[in-house]
C-alpha positions as CSV (number, residue, x, y, z in Angstrom):
1,M,0.1,0.2,0.0
2,K,2.8,2.3,0.9
3,P,4.5,2.0,-2.6
4,V,1.1,2.8,-4.3
5,L,0.7,5.9,-2.1
6,A,4.3,7.2,-2.7
7,F,4.0,6.7,-6.5
8,F,0.7,8.8,-6.5
9,L,2.3,11.4,-4.3
10,L,5.3,11.6,-6.6
11,L,3.1,11.6,-9.6
12,A,1.2,14.6,-8.2
13,L,4.4,16.6,-7.3
14,L,5.8,16.0,-10.8
15,T,2.7,17.0,-12.6
16,Q,2.4,20.4,-10.6
17,C,6.2,21.4,-11.7
18,G,5.3,22.0,-15.3
19,K,4.9,25.6,-16.8
20,K,1.4,26.7,-16.5
21,E,-0.2,27.8,-19.8
22,T,-0.8,31.5,-19.7
23,T,-4.3,32.7,-20.8
24,L,-4.8,36.4,-21.5
25,A,-8.2,38.3,-21.3
26,P,-9.2,39.0,-24.8
27,N,-8.8,42.7,-24.8
28,V,-5.2,42.6,-23.6
29,A,-4.4,39.5,-26.1
30,N,-5.7,41.8,-29.0
31,L,-2.9,44.1,-28.6
32,T,-0.4,41.7,-30.0
33,G,0.6,42.5,-33.7
34,T,1.9,44.7,-35.9
35,W,0.5,48.3,-36.1
36,Q,1.0,51.4,-38.0
37,L,0.8,55.0,-36.8
38,T,-2.1,56.9,-38.6
39,E,-2.4,60.0,-36.1
40,P,-1.3,62.6,-35.1
41,D,1.2,62.0,-38.2
42,S,1.6,59.1,-40.5
43,T,4.0,60.8,-43.0
44,Y,7.1,58.5,-41.9
45,G,5.3,55.2,-41.9
46,V,6.0,54.6,-38.2
47,T,5.3,50.9,-37.0
48,L,4.8,49.4,-33.6
49,Q,5.1,45.7,-33.2
50,I,3.5,44.2,-29.8
51,G,4.4,40.7,-28.8
52,F,3.7,38.8,-25.5
53,D,6.6,38.6,-23.3
54,T,6.9,34.8,-22.6
55,E,9.7,35.2,-20.0
56,N,7.5,37.2,-17.7
57,P,4.0,35.6,-17.4
58,P,1.3,38.1,-16.3
59,H,-0.1,38.5,-13.0
60,D,-2.2,41.6,-12.6
61,V,-0.4,43.5,-15.4
62,T,0.6,41.7,-18.7
63,P,4.1,42.6,-19.9
64,F,4.8,42.9,-23.7
65,L,8.0,43.5,-25.8
66,I,7.4,46.3,-28.4
67,S,9.5,47.1,-31.3
68,G,9.2,49.2,-34.4
69,K,10.5,51.9,-36.9
70,S,10.2,55.4,-36.4
71,S,10.9,58.3,-38.9
72,V,14.6,57.3,-38.9
73,N,15.6,54.7,-36.3
74,Q,14.6,51.3,-35.0
75,Y,13.3,51.3,-31.4
76,N,12.2,48.7,-28.8
77,A,11.0,48.9,-25.2
78,R,8.8,47.0,-22.5
79,F,5.1,47.6,-22.5
80,F,2.9,46.8,-19.8
81,A,-1.0,46.7,-19.8
82,A,-3.7,46.1,-17.4
83,L,-7.2,44.7,-17.9
84,D,-8.8,48.1,-17.1
85,G,-6.8,50.0,-19.7
86,M,-3.9,51.3,-17.8
87,A,-0.5,51.0,-19.6
88,T,3.1,51.9,-19.3
89,V,6.2,51.9,-21.2
90,E,9.7,51.5,-19.9
91,N,13.3,50.9,-21.1
92,L,12.7,52.5,-24.5
93,G,16.0,52.2,-26.8
94,S,16.8,52.9,-30.2
95,T,19.5,52.9,-33.0
96,K,21.3,56.2,-33.2
97,V,21.2,57.0,-36.9
98,A,21.2,60.7,-37.9
99,G,18.5,61.9,-40.4
100,P,16.9,65.2,-41.7
101,P,16.2,67.7,-39.0
102,Q,12.4,67.5,-39.4
103,A,12.3,63.6,-39.2
104,M,14.7,63.6,-36.1
105,Q,12.4,66.2,-34.4
106,F,9.3,64.1,-35.3
107,E,11.1,61.0,-33.7
108,Q,12.0,62.6,-30.6
109,T,8.4,63.8,-30.0
110,Y,7.2,60.1,-30.8
111,F,9.8,58.7,-28.2
112,D,8.7,61.3,-25.8
113,N,5.1,60.4,-26.4
114,L,5.8,56.6,-26.0
115,R,7.6,57.1,-22.7
116,T,4.5,58.8,-21.3
117,I,1.8,56.4,-22.2
118,A,-0.8,56.0,-19.5
119,R,-3.6,54.2,-21.1
120,Y,-4.5,52.1,-24.2
121,E,-7.9,51.6,-25.8
122,L,-8.8,49.0,-28.6
123,S,-11.9,50.9,-30.1
124,T,-12.0,47.9,-32.8
125,D,-9.9,45.1,-33.3
126,N,-8.0,46.9,-35.8
127,R,-7.6,50.4,-34.1
128,L,-5.3,51.0,-31.1
129,R,-5.2,54.3,-29.3
130,L,-2.3,55.0,-26.9
131,F,-3.1,57.9,-24.4
132,H,0.1,59.9,-23.4
133,G,0.7,62.6,-20.9
134,G,4.0,64.7,-20.9
135,E,4.2,68.5,-22.0
136,K,1.4,67.9,-24.7
137,P,-0.9,65.2,-23.6
138,G,-2.6,63.5,-26.5
139,V,-3.2,60.2,-28.3
140,L,-1.4,58.0,-30.7
141,V,-3.7,56.2,-33.0
142,Y,-2.5,53.0,-34.9
143,K,-4.2,50.7,-37.4
144,R,-3.5,46.9,-37.4
145,T,-1.6,45.9,-40.4
146,N,-1.5,42.1,-39.7
């Protein structure tokens, strides 16, 4: 009887050690994908790619890794989104290629706006709005491209 009990106890212990499959709420899961900036200015074809950060499973806040192309440089950051629409961007980094003054100014403003993201909204499955604070609070609007 003891070997059978030990076997089932060991089996129960081993099945609990596996990685748990992460399930995301639909409104947070719909953030993943490739997006293109449409407002306030779409002159430069700015992109934003959002992917789930598999190394850091969600608890109350879901972590994502974001990357994209601004007017001149490539960029990446960590993006955190909550079910209630709260969001933040941390550790924004970019390549350091020089470009025309107007494009560089646009890029600096875009990066400043990303750093101050406070809230997100998926008005449809294909439209993402990122609300930012900073000196000139506003909204970055993206359309899904994939």
